N, C-alpha and C positions, 0 to 999 in steps of 0.2 A: 274601649279597651278590649282587644281581641288577640288571642294567641292560640297556638296549637302545640302543646307540649307532648310530643309523641314518645313518652318514656317507654323504652323497651318494645316499641311497636314492631320492630323487625326482628325481635329476639336477639339475645346475646349468647353466643356459643363459644366455649373454650375447649379446644381439643386437647387430648392428653399429650400429643407430640406433633412434630412436623409431618410425620408419615400420615397421621390421621387427618391433618389439615389438607394435605395434598390429595388424599383419596376420599375426601368427604366422610371420613370415619370408617370406611369399609375395612381398611387394613387393621385398625385396632380391634374391631369387633371380631374379625376372623382370628387374629392372633390371640385374643383374649380366650376364645373357646379352645383353640388348639393347646394353649399352655395350661389350661385348667380342666382338661378332661371333658371338653364339650360343654362346660358350664360357663355362662357369662358371670364374671365377678365384678369388673370395674367399668366395662364399656369403653367406648372410644371418646366420648364427650365427658370431660371432667365436670363442667358446670354449664347449665343452660338456664337462661332467665327470660321471662316473658311477662308482660302486663296483660291483664284480662279483666273481664266483667265476671265476677264470681257467680252471679245469678244466671247468666246465660252460657258461660264458658267461651264466649267469643271475645272479640276485641272491645275494649271500652270506647266511649266517645271521647276523643282527645281535644276536640276544638271547643273553645269557650269564647263567647262574646259578652262581655260584661257592660252593663249600663248603670249609670248612677246620676242623680240630680245634685247639682251644686248651685248655691246661691250666695251672694255677698252684697251687703249694703254698707256704704261708708259715708260719713259726714265729717267735715273739718272746718274749723274757723281759725283764721289768722288774726290775732288781736295785737295791734300796735299800742301797747300800754303807754310807752314813753317814746320819744323820738329815738332813744338809744336801745329800747327794749321791745322785742317782739315775742309774743307767746302764740304757740300753735297747740290747739286742742282738737282731738279727733276721736271718733268711735267707729269701730268696724264690727259688723256681725256677719258671721260666715256659717254656712251649713254644708257639710259634706255627707251626702246621703249614702246609706249602705248600698253596695252594688248588688245587682241581680243579673243572672244569666238570661240572655234573650230567649233561650230555649228552656221551658219549664221541665221539671221532673228529673233533672240531672244532679244538681248539687245538694249536698247535705252538710250540716255542721254538727259538731259535737256539743250537745247541750248538757248543762250541769244536772246532776241529780239533787236529791234532798240534802240539806246541810245538817240534818238531825244526827246527833251522836247519842250513844257510842256506836261505833262500828262493831259488827259481829267479829269475834276472833277468827283469825285465819291460820293459826299455828305459829305465827311469828310474834314473839313477845315484844318486839319493837314496833309493831303496827301502831300508828298514831290514832288510837280508837276514839279519842276525844277531840280530834281536830276537824272542824267543820269543812275546811278546804279538802281534806282527804275524803270526807264523807261525800261531798259533791262530786269529786272525781270518781269515787267508787260506783256511784250511780249514774254516771254520764253515759249518754247513748247518742249514736248517730241518727239524726232525724232529717229527712229530706225537706228542704224549704225552697220556695221560689222567691220570697221577699224577706227583707229584714233579717239578713244573716246575723246582724247584731242590732241592738236597739238604736233608734234615731237619737242623735245628739243635737239638741237645738239650743244649747246654752253657751254658744261660743261668742261672747262679747269681748272685744279687744279694745280697751281704751288706750289712747296715745296722748302724750304731752311732750312738748319741746319748747325750747326758748333760745334766743340769741341776744346777747347783750354786748353792745359796743361800749366798752367801759368808759373811754374818754371821748367818745364821739368823733374820733379822728381815724377810725378804722385801723388803728395800730394795735390795739389789744381787744380781742373778742373772746367772750366766754359763751360756750354753747353746751347745752345739755338736753337730755330727753329720756324717755322711757315708754314702755308699752308692753302689751300682751299680744302675741302673734300666734295664730293657729296654723296647723298644717294638715293636709289630707294624709290618710293612711296609704302608703304606696302599694302598688299592685302586687308585688311579690309576697307581701304579708298575707293577702287573702286569696290570691288566685290558686294557691296550692290546695284549696279545699276540693279541687277536682280529684284529688287522690284519696278522698275520704270514702269509707264504706257507705253503702253496700255495693256501689257500682264500680269500684276499682280495687285492684290488688296487684301485687307483683309476686310471682311464685318462682322458686328456684329448684331445679332438679339436678341430680348427680348423687353418686353414692355417699359423698361427704356432706351433702346438704339435705337430701330427702331419702334416707336409706330405704324407706318403704316403697319408693318408686322403682327401686332396683337400678341396674346398669342401664345406661342410655346410649344409643347409637343408631345408625341406619338399619342394622339388622335386629338389634335388641328391641328397638322401639321404632318400627317403620312409620314414616310420615311425620315424625317429630321435627326433624331437621330438613327444611326445604328452602330453596332459593327461588322466588322470594318466600319469606315466612308467612304462612297463611292460616295456621291453625293452632291457637293457644289452648284448645280444649284439653289436651293431655296434661296441662299444668294445673287445671282447676282443682282436682282432688287434693293437691298438695299445697294449696295456697295457705300461707301462714296467717296468724292473727293480723288483722290490718292495723296500720299505724294511723293515728288521728292527726288532723290539722284543725286545731280547735280555736275558733274565734270566740273570745269571751263575749258573752251576750251584752255585757255592760261596757263594751269598748267605746272610747270617746276619742275625739280628735286630740292628738298631742299638741302641746303649745310651749312657747318659751316666754319667759319674763325677761325683758331686756332693759338695761339702763346704761347711760353713758354721760360722761362729763368731760369737757375738753376746753383747752385754752389755746388760742392762736396769738402769736406776738410777732410783729414785724420788727425783727432785730435790726435790720438795715435795709437799704434799698435792694429790692429783689430777693431778700432773704426772709424766710418765715420759719419760726420755731413753733412746733405744735406738740402739745402734751395731752394725751387722752387716757382716761380710765374707763373701763367697760366691764359690764357684768351680763352674763346670759345664764339663766336658769332653765333647764329643760324639765318640763313637767308632763306627767302622764305619757312618757315615751313608750314606744312599743318594743317588745322583745319576745323571744321564743324560749320556752323551757319545757322539758318533759315533765308534765304534771302527774304522770302515772307511775310514780316511784316515791320512795321515801328513804330517809337515812336508816341504815340497818337492814334494808330489804334483802341484801345479798350477803349478810354478814357471815353466815355459816352454811352456805349452799354447796360447799365443796369446790367451788370454782375460783376461790380467791388466793390460791397459792399455799405452799406448805407451812409457812409461818403462821398464817391466819388459821389454817386447819388445826394446827397444834393448839392455838388459843381456844378454838371452839371445842376441841376434845376435852380440854381442861374445864371449860365452862359447862359442858355436858356432864362431866364426871362429878362436878360439885353441885349439880342441880340448879345452876343459875339459868340455864336454858333447857327447855324440854326437847331433848334430841329427837324423840320419836315423832314429834309433830311439827318440827321446824320446816318452814317453807319460805321460798323466795318469790312467791307470787306477787304480782303487781296489785295495786289498789283496785284496778278495774280489769277483771279477767276477760272482758270482751275485746280489749285492745292490747296491742304491744305498747310502743311509746305513744304518748299523746302530746303533740307539740302545741302547747298553749300559747296563743298570741294574746297578750294583755298589756295594760298600761302600768305595770308594776315597777317601771324604771324611771330614773331621773339623772340629771347631770347638772354640773355647775362649771362656769368658766369665768375666770378673773383675769383681766388683762390690763397692762400699762404700756402704752405706745408713746415713744418719743421720736419725733422726726424733725429733720432740718431740710428745708427745700430752698433751692435757688431757682428762681424763674429764669427762663432763657433770656440772656442778655450778653452782649459782647462775645457771642459764639459759645457760651457755656451754660449748661444747666445740670443740676444734680439733685438727687433725692436720697437722703440717708435715713434709715429707719431702724430703731431698736425696739424689740417687743419682749417684755417679760409677761409670761402667762402661766396659768395653772388650770388645767382642765381635769375635772373629776367626773366619774360616772359609775354606774353599776354594770353596764354592758354597753360597749362602744358600737356594736353592730349586731343586728338581730340574727344574722346567719353566719357572719364571718368575724367573730370576736377574736381578740388575740392575734391580729394579723393573719386570720385564716386558720390558726392552730387550735382555737378553743371555741367549741360550739355550745353556747349556753352557760348559765350560771353554775357555780359549784354546788350550791345547796338549794334544792327546789323550794324548801319552806322558808328560806331566809336569803333572798337574792341581795338584800342590802349588805350581806357579809362580803360581797365582792366590791363594795365601794372602794375606789382607789383612783389612782391616776388613770386617765383615759388612754386608750391605745395610741392616740394621736397627740398626746401631751408633749409639747416642746417648751421647755421652761425658758430658754433664752434663744433669741433669733435676731440676727443683724443682716440687713440687706441694704446695699448702696448701689445706685445706678447713676451713670454720668454720661454726658454727651458733649463733645467739644469739636467745634469747627476750627481747624488749624488756621492761623492767620497768614501762613506763608503763601505767597503768590495768590492771595485771595482774589485779586482783581483780574488775574489771568484766566482767560476763558478755557485754556487747554491744560496748563500745568497747575492751576489752582483747584479749589473744590475738594480739599482733603478734610476728612473728619474721622474721629475715633469715638468709640463708645465702649462701655463695659458694665458688667454686673458682678458684684462681689457678694457672696452669701456665706454666712457662718452661723451654725446653730448646734444646739445640743441634740443628743439622740432621743429617740422615743422609747417607751418602756418595752422590756422584753417579756413576753408571756411565758410564764413558767408553769409546767404541769408534770405530773408523774407519768401519765400516758400509758399505763398498763393496768390490768385487772388487779394485780397484787398491790398496786399503788392507789386503789380506790379507797381512800382513807375513811370516808363516811359510808362506804358500802351501799351506795344507791344505784350502782350499775353503770355509772359514768366515770370516766378516767380523767376528769379535768381537775382533780384535787392537786394541791400544790405541795411540793416537798419542803422539808425543813432545810434552813440555810444556816450554816455555821462558818465562822472565820470570814476571810476576805473572799467573796465569790468571784472577783475579777482577776484576770491574769494580765500582767503588764510585760512590755518588752517584746511583744510579738504581734503579728498582723491578726486582725479579727478573722481573716480567712483561714488561719491556722487554729486559733483558739482565743475566745474573748472571755469565756467563763470557765471557772475551775470546777470540773465535775466532782472533785473530792469534797467540795463544800455543800453538796446537795445530797440528801438522803430521804428515804421515806419516813414520814413522821410517825412516831410510835405513840399511840394514844395512852394516856395515863390510866392505870387500873381503876381509878376512882370515877372514870367516865365510861358508862356502859360496859363495865367489866374489862375495859381496855380493848374491846372488840371493834369499836368504831368511834369516830369523832370528826369534827372539822379541823383541818390543819390551821394552826395560828398564823401561818405565813400570809401576809397581805398580798393583794393583787397588784401587779405591776410595780413592784418595789425596786426593780433593777432597771437600769437605763442602758440602752445600746450605744453603739458608736455615733459620734457626731458627724456633721456634714460641713465640708468646706469646699467652696467651688468658685472659680473665677471664669467668667465669659468675657471675651474681648473681640472687638471688631474694628476694622479699618475700611474706609470707603473713599472712593474717588469718583466725583461727579464731572461728567463732560457735558457742558452746556452747548447743545446743538443750535437751538433757537430759543426764543424767550419762553415758549410753552412746551419745549421738547428737550429732554435731557437723558443721557445714558449714564447709569451709575454702576461701577464695579465694586463688589463687596467681598471682603475676606473675613469670615467669622470663625472664631476659635472657641468652641464650647469645652469647658474644663481645660483651660489654657495650659495649666501647669501639670496636667495629667495626674492630678491628685486622686488617689484611690478613696472612694467613699463607699462604705460597705452597708448592706442592708441589715435589718434586725437579725441577730443570731437566732438559731433554732433553740426553742425552749423546752422541747419534749425530753425530759431527763432520762427516762427509762424506756419509753416507747421508740425513741430514735437516738439511742445512746451514742452511736458512732458520729453523729453530727451535732450532738448537744453542745451549745455554747459557741458554735461556729457560724460565721456568716457565709452562706453558700452562694451568694451572688453580690454584685456591686452595681453602682449606678452608671457604669460605663467609662471607657477611657476618653482621651481627648478626641474630639471630632472637628475636622476642618471642613468648612463649607465655602466654596467659591461660587459667586453668582453675578449675573448681569441683570440689571433692572432698567426697564425703559419707562420713564415718567413722561406723561403727556396730559 
C-alpha cells in the first residue's frame, strides 16, 4: 500500500485580479503602494497556501509505503444428514494487522489521555467536566510510532452455517438458508491520512484576510514567496495554525457483519422458477470519522453565532446564567484544532425481501423479473462523504446514535425485469433471419435527501459544525413541477428554536430525524435489437442497435439539502442521469 499525497506541495496562490495573475503580482504590489501613499496594505496575492514540516520549515515527506500482515484460516464440512437435506458448517479466523510505514520516524498517531474526571474548568459552563471521553480527548497527544498504530485484533472468529432441503426429493421445491459472521479490513483511506498528523506536517495560509500578522504578500512585499516552481515553504512556517489530528482509536478492531438469509425456490412449471428470499445484514463495529475535539455548547456565546444567538446570550449574561467575563469557546484539547477520530462507534442494519420469477432460455425466450423490498438503517453511511457528499460526520459528537435513521442509499422498493427473445421470423434463413430483441425495465423509489442547516447561525447544538437539521412543518414536498425546478418547499424548513427549559434555550439537538425525506424515484427502460449474419459455422457478424433510456424519461438526482448554506438551490435537483443514448455497433463472433 503505497501512495504520495502531495497536498499543497506546489503551493496554491490566488491573485487579487487578472492583472496580478498576468504580471505575477507585480502590477498589484506597485498599484497598492501608489494608491496608499507608498504603504502596502493588501498586496497582490489574496491567499497563499503551502504544506510544510513545522520542525524544519521545509517540505514534509509526502510518500508513504505501508505494510501490514494478514492471515486467514478456514475449515468447512458438508454433512448430508438425509438424502434430501445437506448441512454446511464452517469457521473462519482472520487477522488484519495494523499497518506500519516502511520508513520509521515519520508517522504519528493521536493517543488518548487519562479518562480521569473532573476536567478543570475552562470558563465555559457547558464543558462536560465529568465525561471520561472528553477527559481523554483533553489529554490526547500526537506521539510518533513505528508499529502498532492501533492494538492488534486477534479475536476475529467467523462461524458459518447453511443448509439446503429438497422438500419433496423431486427438485421442485427447495428450501435454503444460512448465516454467518464476516470480517473486513479497515480500508486505506481511514488510516493513510495519519501522514498529516503533527509534528511533521501542517498547512499554513498567508494573506491579509487569513494571517494579518504576516502582512501583505506579493513579489515586492514578500520577495521569494511566489516562485515557479515553488521551492520554499519556510516563510509560511511562523504562521502555521494549530494542527488538525487524524486520530486512530487505539482499540480499533476489524468491522464485521452478521448475515442471515432464508429462501425458497419452487419450479412453477417447465423452465419457470419462483424464488422468495428474506435476508438480514447487521453491520457491527463499523468505522467512521468524527471531530472529537469539540462538545455541545462550545461555541454557544462566542459572538460568532449570529444576532439572534447573541441576543439570547446577552440575556443569559444579564441574568447571571452564564459568566460573561470568563466565557470561552476553546476546544477540549488546546494543542489541536479538529481531531478526526476514527473509531468503531457505528452500526447498520439491512432487512430485505426479494421475489423473483425466472424463465430459463427455451423456445427463444428467457426473462428474469425481480422485486425487492428493503430497509437499510445506519448511523453514518460513509466515513468521509455522508449525506451524498453534503454531510461530513455525525451531528452530535457525544451521541452518534442520535443520527440513526434510513441509510443514504436506502431504496424501499425496486423492480427490475430483463428479457431476451430470438424472433422466430425467417429463423432458418442464413441472411434474413437471426433477429433478436432484449430489454431492461427498472423502477424504484428514491433515496433519502440529506437535510442540514449549513450555516453557523444554524449550528443548533453549538459544537462548531453546521450539520444540524432544521425543523420541518407542513408538507415539505412540492407537487406539479419538475424536481429540476423545485422538489422541496423551502417555507416548510426553519432553524429549530431550542426550548428555554433546555440549556436556557441556548443550544440543543434538533428533534428532526436523519434522512426522513425521500427524493425522486427512478424509472428507466433500455431496449436493444440485433441482427446476426451467419458467415460460417464458427464465424458470425452481428449488428446491434441499443437504446438506453428508450423513452427519454427524465430521472433526477437527489435534491440539494443545504437549507441556509445553499438557499438558492435548496430542494432542487441540479443534475439528472442523462437523456436517451443510442448506440450502434458491429460485433464479430468467432
